C-alpha positions in Angstrom: 10.6 11.4 19.2 9.3 12.5 15.8 11.4 13.0 12.7 11.7 16.8 11.6 10.8 17.7 8.1 12.5 20.4 6.2 11.7 19.9 2.6 12.1 16.1 3.3 9.6 13.4 3.2 8.5 13.0 6.7 5.8 10.3 6.9 3.8 10.3 9.9 2.2 6.8 11.1 -0.7 5.4 9.6 -3.6 6.2 12.0 -6.8 4.5 13.2 -8.5 7.6 14.4 -5.9 10.1 15.4 -3.1 7.8 16.0 0.1 9.9 16.5 2.7 7.4 18.0 6.0 9.1 16.8 7.7 7.4 19.9 6.8 4.2 18.4 8.8 4.8 15.3 11.9 2.5 15.3 15.2 4.3 15.1 16.2 2.3 12.0 13.0 3.6 10.3 13.7 7.3 11.5 17.1 7.1 9.6 15.3 6.0 6.4 12.7 8.6 6.7 15.2 11.3 7.1 17.2 10.0 4.1 14.1 9.8 2.0 13.9 12.9 -0.3 10.4 13.5 -1.7 12.0 15.2 -4.8 13.4 11.7 -5.7 10.5 9.5 -4.8 7.9 8.6 -7.4 4.5 9.0 -5.9 3.3 6.1 -7.9 5.7 4.0 -6.2 4.5 5.0 -2.6 2.9 2.1 -0.6 1.5 2.1 2.8 0.5 -1.0 4.8 -1.0 -1.7 8.1 -1.0 -4.9 10.2 -4.2 -5.2 12.2 -5.4 -7.7 14.5 -8.2 -10.1 13.2 -11.4 -8.5 13.7 -10.4 -5.0 12.8 -10.4 -3.8 8.9 -9.6 -0.4 7.5 -12.4 1.2 5.6 -11.2 4.5 4.1 -7.5 5.4 4.1 -6.4 8.9 3.4 -3.1 10.5 2.6 -2.9 14.1 4.0 0.0 16.2 2.6 0.8 19.5 4.5 2.9 22.0 2.9 4.1 25.0 5.3 6.1 27.9 4.1 6.3 30.7 6.8 2.8 31.4 8.1 1.3 29.8 4.8 0.0 26.2 5.6 -1.8 24.2 2.9 -3.2 20.6 3.2 -4.4 18.3 0.6 -6.1 14.7 1.1 -5.8 11.8 -1.2 -8.0 8.7 -0.6 -5.7 5.7 -1.1 -6.7 2.8 -3.2 -6.1 -0.8 -2.1 -2.9 -2.4 -3.5 -4.0 -4.7 -6.1 -0.6 -6.6 -6.5 -0.2 -9.0 -3.6 3.4 -9.8 -5.1 4.5 -6.3 -3.6 3.8 -7.6 0.0 6.5 -10.4 -0.2 8.8 -8.2 2.1 6.0 -8.3 4.7 5.6 -12.0 4.8 7.4 -12.5 8.2 5.3 -9.9 9.6 2.1 -11.7 9.4 0.8 -13.8 12.4 -2.0 -16.3 12.9 -4.1 -13.4 14.5 -3.3 -10.4 12.2 -3.8 -9.3 8.7 -1.9 -6.9 6.4 -3.7 -4.5 4.2 -1.8 -2.3 1.8 -2.6 0.9 -0.2 -1.4 3.0 -2.9 -1.8 6.6 -4.4 -4.8 6.3 -7.0 -3.3 6.9 -10.5 -5.6 9.7 -11.1 -4.1 11.4 -8.0 -0.6 11.2 -8.8 -0.5 14.4 -10.9 -1.9 16.3 -8.1 0.7 14.9 -5.6 3.3 15.9 -8.2 2.0 19.3 -8.4 2.6 19.5 -4.5 6.1 18.3 -4.9 6.7 21.0 -7.5 5.2 23.7 -5.3 7.8 22.6 -2.6 10.6 22.6 -5.0 9.7 26.2 -6.2 9.8 27.4 -2.6 13.2 25.6 -2.0 14.5 27.3 -5.3 13.6 30.7 -4.0 15.5 29.9 -0.7 12.3 29.8 1.4 12.5 27.4 4.2 9.4 25.3 5.0 8.3 21.7 5.8 6.3 19.0 4.0 4.8 16.4 6.2 2.8 13.4 5.1 0.3 11.8 7.4 -2.0 8.8 6.8 -5.2 8.2 8.6 -7.6 5.5 8.3 -11.4 5.0 9.4 -11.8 1.3 10.6 -14.6 -1.1 11.5 -14.6 -4.1 13.7 -16.0 -7.5 12.9 -16.4 -8.3 16.6 -14.8 -8.3 19.9 -11.0 -7.3 19.7 -8.3 -8.7 21.8 -7.1 -7.1 25.2 -4.0 -5.7 23.4 -5.1 -4.2 20.0 -1.8 -3.8 18.4 -1.1 -1.9 15.1 2.1 -1.8 13.1 2.4 0.4 10.0 4.8 0.2 7.0 6.1 2.5 4.2 7.5 1.6 0.8 9.0 4.5 -1.2 10.8 2.6 -4.2 9.3 0.3 -6.6 12.0 -2.2 -6.1 12.5 -1.5 -2.3 11.0 -3.3 0.6 8.4 -2.0 3.1 10.0 -0.9 6.4 8.0 -0.3 9.7 6.9 3.3 10.5 5.3 2.3 13.9 5.6 -1.2 15.7 2.9 -2.5 18.0 1.1 0.6 18.9 -1.6 -0.5 21.4 -5.1 1.2 20.4 -6.2 0.7 24.0 -3.3 2.8 25.5 -1.7 5.0 22.7 -4.5 6.7 21.2 -7.1 9.3 22.2 -10.3 8.1 23.8 -12.3 8.7 20.8 -10.3 6.1 18.8 -10.3 3.3 21.3 -11.3 0.0 19.8 -14.7 0.0 21.6 -15.7 3.1 19.7 -14.8 1.6 16.3 -18.0 0.8 14.5 -19.0 -2.7 13.6 -18.6 -3.6 9.8 -21.6 -3.8 7.9 
């Protein structure tokens, strides 16, 4: 079940390839997502993290924001930057296992004004009484350092407040079962 969006922040799962695993979104996270209002969210505070098995690394992570009002649909892409403060990952310390790594990302500071402009555009539509939706999806290109385990499980997380904690968007999505064929682990290129 996917969380509906109507001028709310509806974050889709971080993807490796074309991962769209709405059925793997924990119910408690769905409630948090529905209650998260983009109008009150500071884009500079937005954080995205992914837990990957050893042997798999993200290369390029992109945030896609789609605004749809009536038949008009516009999408903007933002390449995310690595999160440079390991202290922000403290709420994920119990999520790390011996065979996984957590990678975290943020909106690049130079892209915050552009994301704020998208938010202002949605607010203008809402003020006019126009119905629409705002969806946010995250995709990642990945590379592998070698052979991956039989179960290649990916968990994604979101943080929407500077003082808040990360919460899971998807939990244990199996790349061998839950993604299109073109995104299966064997098709992920080796890291250079």
